[in-house]
FITIDREN-905851 format. One record per residue: x, y, z of N, C-alpha, C in turn; residue in one letter. Coordinates in steps of 0.2 Angstrom, whole numbers, plus 5000, padded with zeros to 4 digits. Example, Ala and Ser with C-alpha at 12.3 -4.5 7.8 and 13.67 -1.06 7.14 Angstrom:
<recs>
506649725039506249785039506649845039a 506449895035506849955036506450005039s 
</recs>
This chain:
<recs>
479740595171479640535175480240485174m 480540455179481040415179480840345176p 480840335169480540275166480840215168i 481440215170481740155172481540125179g 481140165182480840145189480140115189a 479840115183479240085182479240015179i 478739975180478739915177478539915170t 478639855166478539855159477839865158d 477339835162476639845161476439925162l 476739955167476640025168476840065162e 477440045159477740085154477340075148n 477040015146476540005141475940045141r 475640055147475040095149475240165147v 475840185150476040255149476040275141r 476440225138476440235130475840235127q 475340195129474740185125474340255127a 474340275133473940335135474140395131l 474840405131475140465128474940465120l 475040405117474840395110474140415109t 473640385113472940405112472840475113l 473140505118473040575119473240615113f 473840605111474040645105473640635099f 473440575098473040555092472340595093l 472140615099471440645100471440715099s 472040745097472040825097471540855092f 471440815086471040845081470340815081s 470140775087469540735087469040775092l 468440755092467940785097468240795104p 467940845107468240865114468040805119i 467540765118467340715123467940665123a 468240645117468740595116469340625120i 469540695118470140725121470040715129q 469540735132469440745139469440675142q 469140625139469140555141469840535142t 470240535137470940515137471340555142v 471240615142471640655147471440635154l 470840625155470640595162471040535164g 471040485159471440425160472140435161c 472440485158473140505158473240535165l 472840575167472940605174472840555180l 472440505178472340455183472940415184a 473340395178473940365178474440405182f 474540475180474940515184474840515191v 474240515193474040515201474240445204a 474140395200474440325202475140325203y 475540355198476240355198476440395204w 476140455205476340495211476240465218g 475640425218475540385224476040335225w 476240295220476740245221477440265222r 477640325219478340345220478340395226s 477740415229477640465234477940535233r 477940545226478140615224478140625217s 478140685215478140695207478640755207l 479040755201479540805200479240875199p 479640925201479440995200479441005192v 479141055190479141085183479441155183t 479741175177480041235177479441295177p 478841275177478241325176477841325183l 478141285188477741285194477541355197d 478041395197477941465200477441505196r 477541515190477041555186476341525186p 476341465186475641435186475341445193l 475741435198475441445205475241525206l 475641565203475441635203474841655199g 474741615194474141625190473441605194f 473541545197472941515200472841555207f 473341585210473241625216472941685214l 473041715208472741785206472041775205a 471841715202471141705200470741685207l 471141655211470741635218470641705222a 471141745222471041815225470441855222l 470441855215469841885212469241855214s 469241785214468541755216468341765223a 468841775228468641785235468341865236f 468541905231468341975232467841995226f 467541945223467041965218466341965220c 465841985216465141995219464841925220p 465141875217464841805218465341755219s 465541745225466141705227466041635224v 465541605227465441535225465441515218w 465041555214465041535207465641545203s 466041595206466741595203467241535205s 467141515211467541465213467341395209l 466741395208466541335204466741335197m 466741395194466941405188467641395186g 468041395192468741375191468841305190m 468341265190468441195189468641185181r 468441225177468641215170469341225169r 469741245173470441255173470841185174l 470441135175470741065176471141045169w 470941075164471341055158472041075158l 472341115163473041125163473341055165v 472941005167473240935168473540905162g 473340935156473740915150474440925150a 474640985153475341005154475740955158f 475440945164475740905169475840835167f 475240805163475340735161475840725156s 475840775151476340765146477040775149v 477140825153477840835156478040775160y 477640745164477840695168477940625164y 477540615159477540555155477940545149c 478140605146478640605140479240575142l 479540525139480140485141480740505137a 480640525131481240535127481140585121s 481640615118481540655112481240615106p 481440545105481140505100480440495101q 480240485107479440485108479140545107e 479440605109479140665107479040675100a 479540655096479440665089478940625086w 478940555088478440515086477740535087r 477640565093476940585095476740645091l 477240695089477040755085476940735078s 477240685076477040655069476340635069k 476140595074475440565074474940625074l 475140685078474640735078474640765071v 475140775067475140805061474740755056v 474840695056474540645051473740645052f 473540645059472840645060472540715058v 472940765059472640835057472540835049a 473040805045472940805038472340765036i 472240705039471640675037471040715039v 470940745045470440785046470340845042v 470940875039470940925034470640905028g 470740845025470440815019469640815020v 469440795026468740795028468440865028y 468840905031468640975031468541005024g 468940995019468841015012468240985009i 468140925010467540895008466940925011i 466940935018466440965022466241035019q 466741075017466641145014466241135008h 466341085003465941084997465241044998y 465241005003464640965003464140975009t 464441005014464041015020464040955025g 464340895023464340835026464640845033f 464240825038464440825045464440745048d 465140725048465240655050464940635057f 465140675062464940655069464140655069s 463740705066463040705066462740645062h 463040625057462840575053462940505057w 463540505060463640445064463140435070l 462940485073462440485078461740495076t 461640495070460940505067460640575068g 461040625069460740685070460740725063k 460340785063460240825057460940855056r 461140865049461740895047461640965049q 462240995052462141065055462741105053s 463141095048463741135046463441195043v 463741255045463541325044463641335037t 463141355033463241375026463441455026p 463741475021463841555021463741575014f 463441645014463241675008463541745007w 463741755001463941825000463541844993f 462941854994462441864988462241794985g 462641744985462441674983462741624987r 462441564986462741504990463441494988a 463941494993464641484991464941414994e 464641394999464841335002464741325009g 465141285013464941275020465641295024f 465541325030466141335034466441275037r 467041265036467341205038467441205046t 467141145049467141145056467641085058e 467841045054468140985056467740935060g 467940915065467540875070467340915076l 467340975076467241015081466541055080f 466341085085465641125085465641185080p 466241215079466241275075466841285071t 466841325066467441335062467941375066g 467741415070468241455074468641405078i 468341365082468641315086469141275082t 468941245076469341205072469941245070y 469841305068470441345065470941355071a 470741375077471241385082471541325084h 471241265084471541205085472041185080n 471841195073472241175068472941215068l 472941275070473641305070474141275073v 474041225078474641185081474941135076f 474541085074474841045069475041075063p 474741125060474941165054475641195055l 475741225061476441255063476941195063t 476841145067477241085067477441065060l 476941055056477141025049477541085045l 477341145046477741195043478441195044t 478641185051479341185053479641125051v 479241065051479541005049479741005041w 479441045037479641055030480241085029l 480541125034481141165034481741115036t 481641055038482241015039482641005033l 483241005033483641005027483740935024p 483740885027483840815024483240775023r 482740805022482140765020482240735013l 481940675013481940635006481440675002q 481540674995481040714991480340684992w 480240614992479640584993479240614999q 479640615005479340645011479140715011t 479640755008479440825007478840835002r 478740794997478240804993477540784997l 477540725000477040715004476840765009g 477340785013477140845018476940905015l 477140925009476940985005476240975003s 476040915001475340905000474840915006i 475140885011474740885018474740965020g 475241005019475241075021474741105017w 474641095010474141125006473441105008m 473341045010472741025013472541065019v 472941065024472841105030472741175029m 473141205024473041275023472341295020v 472141245015471441255012470941245018l 470941195022470541185027470441245032a 471041275033471041335037470741395034l 470841405027470441455024469741445024l 469541385023468841365022468441375029f 468841375035468541395041468341465042s 468541505038468341575037468541615044l 469041595047469241625054469841665052t 469741735052470241775050470741785055r 470541785061471041795067471641735066g 471441675064471941625064472341635057v 472041655052472441675046472941725048w 472841775052473341825054473841795058l 473641745063474141715067474541675063a 474341635058474741595054475241635050y 475041695047475441735043476041765048f 475841775054476441795059476841745060v 476641685061477041625062477541615056i 477341615050477741615044478241665044l 478141725046478541785046479141775051i 478841755057479341745063479841685061v 479541625058479941575056480441595051l 480241635046480741655041481341695044g 481141735049481541785052482041745057r 481841695060482241655064482741615060i 482541575055482941525052483341565046k 483041615042483341645037483541595031g 483941625027484141585021483641555017g 483641485015483141455011482441455014r 482441455021481841455024481441515023t 481841575023481441635022481241635015a 481541615010481341605003480741565003l 480741505006480141465006479541495010a 479641535015479141565018478741615013v 479241655010478941705005478541665000n 478741604997478341564992477741544995a 477741525002477141505005476641555006g 476841615008476441675008476041685002l 476441684996476141694990475641644988m 475841584989475341524988474641534992l 474741554998474141565002473741625000i 474141684998473741734995473341714988g 473741674984473341654978472741614980l 472841564985472241524987471641564990a 471841624993471341674996470941694990l 471241704984470941744979470541694975v 470741634973470441584969470141524972i 470241504978470041444981469241444981s 468941504983468241504984468041584984s 467541604980467341674981467141694988p 466841644992466641664998467241685003g 467841645002468441655006468741725004v 468741734998468941804996468541864998w 467941854998467441905001467541915009e 467641855012467841855019468441895021r 468941885016469641915017469541995016a 469142015011469042085010468642115015r 468142085018467742115024468242125030h 468842105030469242115036469342195037s 469342225031469442305032468742345031f 468242305032467542345031467342355039d 467342425040467242445047466442425049l 466042435044465342415046465242345047q 465542295043465542225045465842205051t 466342245053466642225060466442265066n 465842305065465642345070465442305076l 465142245075464942205081465442195086s 466042165082466642145086466942205090r 466942265087467142325091466742345097s 466042335096465542355101465642295107l 465742235105465942185110466442205115i 467042225112467642255115467442315120w 467042355117466842415121466442395127q 465942345126465542325132466042295137a 466542255135466942225140467442285144n 467542335140467942385143467542425148l 466842425147466442455152466442415158d 466442345157466442305163467142315167m 467642315163468242325167468342395171i 468042445168467942515172467642505179k 467142455179466742455185467242415191e 467642365189468042325193468742315190r 469142365190469742355186470342315190p 470342315196470842285200470742215201l 470242185203470142115204469642085200l 469242125196468742095191468142065194g 467742035190467142005192467141935194w 467741905194467841835196467741785190g 468241745189468341695184467641645184y 467341645179466741605178466041635180g 466141705181465541745182465341785177n 465641775171465541825165464741825163y 464441765162463741765160463241795165k 463441795172463041815177463041895177r 463541925175463542005175463542045169f 463642005163463742035157463142075154r 462542055155461942075151461842155151d 461942185157461742255158462242295154v 462842265153463342305149463242295141y 463042235139462842225132462242265130y 461742275135461142315133461342385130q 461842405132462042475129462242475122r 462342415119462542405112462142355109y 461542375107461042325104461342295097p 461842325094462042305087462442235088e 462642225094463142165096462742105094v 463042055090462741995088462841935092d 463341935097463441885102463741905108t 463541875114463841895120464141845124t 464441795120464641735124465241745128a 465741795125466341815129466641875126h 467241895128467541955126467841955119a 467941895116468241885109468941915110h 469241915115469941935116470241905123n 470741865122471041835129471141895134n 471541945132471741995137471142035140l 470642045136470042085139469642035143l 469641975141469241925145469641915152q 470241905152470641895158470541955163m 470542015160470542075163469842085167w 469242065163468642065165468542015171v 468841955170468741905175469141915181d 469841925180470241935186470541995187g 470342055184470542115185471342125183g 471642175184472342185182472742135185v 472542115191473042065194472941995190v 472441975188472341915184472641925178g 472541985174472841995168473641995168l 473842025174474642025174474841955175g 474541915179474741845180474741805174a 474241815170474141775164474741795159f 474841865158475441885154476041855156l 476141855163476841835166476841755164f 476341715165476341645163476541635156l 476241665151476341655145477041685142f 477241735146477941765144478441705147w 478341675152478741625155478741565150s 478141545147478141495143478541505136i 478441565134478841585128479641585129l 479741615135480541615137480741545137k 480441505141480641435141480741395135l 480241405130480241375124480841405120g 480941465120481541495116482141475119w 482241475125482841455129483041375127f 482541335127482641265125482841265117a 482541305113482741305106483441325105y 483641375109484341405108484841355111q 484641325116485141275120485341215115r 484841195111484941135107485441155101l 485941115100486341125094486041105088p 486241135082485941125076485941055074a 486341015077486340935075485740905079e 485440935084484940895087484240905084e 484240875078483640865074483340795074e 482740785074482240835073481940875080p 482240855085482040885092482040965091l 482540995088482641065088482041095084r 481841065079481241085075480641075078s 480541025082479941015086479941065091l 480441085094480441145099480241205096t 480541225090480341285087479641285085l 479341225083478641225081478241235087g 478341205093477941215099478041295101g 478541325100478641395102478241435098f 478241425091477841465086477141445087l 476941385089476241375090475941415096s 476341425101476141465107476041535104i 476541565100476441625097475741635093i 475641585089475041585085474441585090g 474441545095473841545100473741615103f 474241645105474241715108473941765102l 474241765096473941805091473241795090i 473041735089472341715088471941735094g 472241745100471841765105471641835106g 471941875101471741945100471141955097l 470841915094470141915091469641865093t 469841825098469441765100469641745107q 469241725111469441705118469541625117y 470141615114470341545113470541505119n 470741545124470941515131470341485134f 469741505132469141475134468841415130g 469141405125468941345121469341285123d 468941235126469241175128469641135123a 469441135117469741095111470441135110e 470441195111471141235109471541235115v 471341245121471741255127472041185129v 471741135128471941065130472641055126l 472541075119473141065115473741115117v 473541175119474041225121474441195127t 474041175132474441145138474841085136w 474641045132475040985130475641005126a 475641055122476141085119476641115124t 476441155129476841185134477141125138v 476841065139477141015142477740985138g 477640985132478240955127478841005128v 478641075127479241125128479541125135l 479141115140479541115147479941055147a 479740995145480140935145480740945141r 480740975135481340985131481741035134v 481541085137481941135141482341095146y 482041045150482441005155482940965152m 482740935146483240895142483840935140w 483640995138484241035135484641065140s 484441065147484841085152485241035155a 485140975153485440915156486040895152d 486640895155487340885152487340805150e 487040765154487040695152486640675146t 486140715145485640705139486040725133f 486440775133486840795127487440745126h 487740715131488240665130487940595127r 487240585130486940525127486740535120k 486540595118486340605112486940605107t 487540635109488140625105488340555104s 488340515109488540445109488040415104a 487440425104486940395099487140415092v 487340485091487540505084488140475082d 488640465086489240435085489140365083l 488740325086488540255085488240255078l 487740295077487440295070487940305065s 488340355066488840365060489340305059e 489540275065489940215064489540155060e 488940155061488540105058488440115050k 488340185049488340205042488940195038d 489540205042490240185039490240115037k 490040075042490140005041489639975035e 489040005035488639985029488940005022k 489240065022489540095016490140045014a 490540025019491139985018490939915016l 490439895019490139825017489839825010h 489539885008489239885001489839894996s 490339924998490939934993491339864992a 491339834997491639764997491339714993e 490639724993490239674989490039704982n 490239764980490139794974490539754968s 490139734963490439704957491039734954p 491039804955491539844952492239844956c 
</recs>
């Protein structure tokens, strides 16, 4: 958005809405969607006033994805219900809103810090929730406490849910601020007080993640750490190894229930239900492999296939993004989904590569966003997190940041402006040092 072309009042509204939106990422979905709706209304107003909106680097992959789902809907057994189900895709508006409204790298960094700080606070609450079962949102509205307890032969605690309905949703949402904080800790010039505070915040979020008992996100975060160490190498790789050892230690000693949950990852009998869920969805795919059953039609047609596997404990979705997209949109929809996220990863990686090492903290923010999308995709191998509004909204907002940084990184004037700011900052530092030397009693 050409910020210089809007009035001071409009700019204040833009800043306020963006701030509220990023603050809401760890808050209940009603707050997230309300703020997103206001942000979209502002973007619509801006488009009306300027008579146009700029293109984005993801317009074609997004168009291909929506066309693939529309094609599937028109050739599915229940056309109208599929078309109506596509209303849930409005959350992609988070991508366009962030892309259009984000004004500068400084603003992007400020907003990302807000996301991390709110997530740390919610993480502290999540740890308390694990040990006490306290549900703040239900307490606030006068409802009965409903945090899920878990047992492995004896009472061990409660499954951390944060401010969301389930621990699974909380964990998949948490991977975004946790990844940003992890990359933030790798910045070389952090003051020791800042690094200490961030390290404590990291430990809080890691414990909250473990107490969510969501093994798919545990795996996703392990992959994120390994890829981060591989990309940055050197001291970062050593820090990653130390972090992995700390997480392993926390798995063993933080709670008996957490350790049992980790051990059950390799228990075929315990995981039988999940494998049967996938088998039921493969049966659905065999019936309509090319164009699928239509996005939004899953609950309408799933029952006959799940009846073949009575041991299944839930039939909500396929518990896998790729299987779910194949069931909904056929191989055409799955291909469009894969191409879209390949384009997102390519865009994020190119943005990171284009930025010189001196472009900090923007370069670390870009790497954090890129790794967050990897974490989202890894987590989506064991859960349909593309269907969780609390998760996909943050995903699209992260993609909006990556797309905007990609455009900044391709702009020569942006690099010249940034270099000028750096030079000016260096000159001011020199002046301060000279002034201090002149006033020194020595």
